[in-house]
N, C-alpha and C positions, 0 to 999 in steps of 0.2 A: 253549405248550407246561412241563407242571406237574402235578408228583409228588415219588414218594420217591424213595433210589435208589433202583434196581434193578426197576422197572417196564415199564420197554420202553422210555422219553419217547425218548432219545439214541438210539437205532433207528426210532421209526415218524419222529423231529426229518432221520433225513439220510433217512430212503426219500422224508420230503414235498419235501424240495432233493432231493433224484435226482427227481422226478415234477414240478413245477414247477421255473419262478426263481425260486427261496430261496432268501435272503440266511441262513444259517443261525450261531446266535452261540453257541456251549455255555458257560456258565456255570466251568463248572468244567473245562473247556481255561483259560477266561483265570487264574484264581486257583489253574491247576499253573505257568503261564510268570509269576504273579509270584516265587511258591513258587522257583524255581527261577534267577530270577532271585535272591535271597539274601534274599526279602523273607520273616520268619518268618512263621508260620503264623499267625490271628485271623479275631475277627474282625471284624476287620480286613479282611482279606485278602480275604473272605468280599463285606463290603454292596463295598471296593473294582470287585470281579468281576462282581459286580450291578451298578459305577457303570461298569464299564468297556462291560459289553452295555447298555448305557440310551446310554453316549453312538453308539457304534458301532452300531447300532443309529437313531440319527437321526441321521446322517449318510448312510442309503441312500435309512433314509424322505423326505427332502430328494432325493433324487436320482430317488427318483417307483419306486423296489426293496421288492420284500413280501422284508420277516423272521421268521425261525423265532426266537424263543426258548425257550432249551433250558436250564429250571433248576429245583428244584426251585418256588421257587414258596410257599413255603409259609408265610407269614404275609404279611394282610392291605399291612404298608409297601411290604414286593417289591413284588403283585400293586397294590400302588396305582400304584407309577412304571409301568409298564406300564399303563394308565392313561390317566394326564397323556400320557405320549411319546403315544400315539396323539392320542389330545382335540389339543395340541398340533402334535401333524404333520400331525392333518388326516387321521388314516387312522387306517380300515375292523381293532378290532380280536379277535377267536374267540377264545376260553379250549379248552384239551385239555388236559383234566385227565385224565394215565394209573397205572388199576391194578395190583393184579393180585388174581385173585376169591381165591388159592387161597396158603394162607400158610403150606405149607407147600412153595409151589413160588419164593413172593416167598423163604424162606427159603433156600433152598440156588441162587437167582443169586447172594442175596447170600453168602453162604461161600464161591460155587464158584470167583469171578474175580478172577483179578484186580488187581488198581491199573488202572479203568482209563486216568487220566488222570494219570501221575507226571507229579511226584514227586510229588503232592495223594493221599493212601494213601485205600485200600478206609472207605470208610464200615461197622462190622458191624452186623451184625441188631440186637446195644443197642442200636447207635448210632444204624437206622434205627428200632424202636420206641420208643429214650423223644426220637427224635427233635419237634419242636415243627412240625405241622402243623392249619392252624386251615378248617374246613370253607368249602366255597364258599359264597358270601351270590348269587354272582349268571348268571347262565345260565352255563352250564360241558358244552361236549360232553363228556358218560366217555367213558369207553374204558381196556378190561379186554386189559393188556397181552399177554394170555394168546393174545388173538384172530391167525386168522392175518394180518401186517401186511397186506398186500394187503387182504380185510377192513377192518383197521384206515384204512389208508392211502383209502381209499372210502368210506371215512365221516364224513373228514374236507374230501375233496373236494366234499362230497354236502354237510355241514353249513355249509363258506366258500359255495359255490353259494347253497341254499338263503334267509343271510341277508344275501349278498351284490344280491341279487334288489332 
């Protein structure tokens, strides 16, 4: 699950995990735990959160459980982690990118929400605008976070079914 903050990827990941027996691993939750432990926020805490999600994902995949990773996944290095993990564990991998087609609504979401995972601070609109986010070059299912949640979940289920066949 990928996309900029405020697009709706966590809400969608939760809904998907309620519908199917997926283990939901949210990178922001992991990073917030590092901050709670007193680790100062830095590039390294963000990287550590991705690495913890990767290691937990590996353990669950080896147990035969499906995993949904919820993270921005804005750069190729992050995306490669998940490709490598799927290959290592001989697991199918589905990339779902969540966007927000209305820039005004996207901004409203960012500016109106509190910090979703304290003590990790909520991103500002300026943070979102200037966040490094590369175009995807591999097949993805792109969903608009403005569409109704049940519709987006249904689209994911069809995508997984079509690619898994």
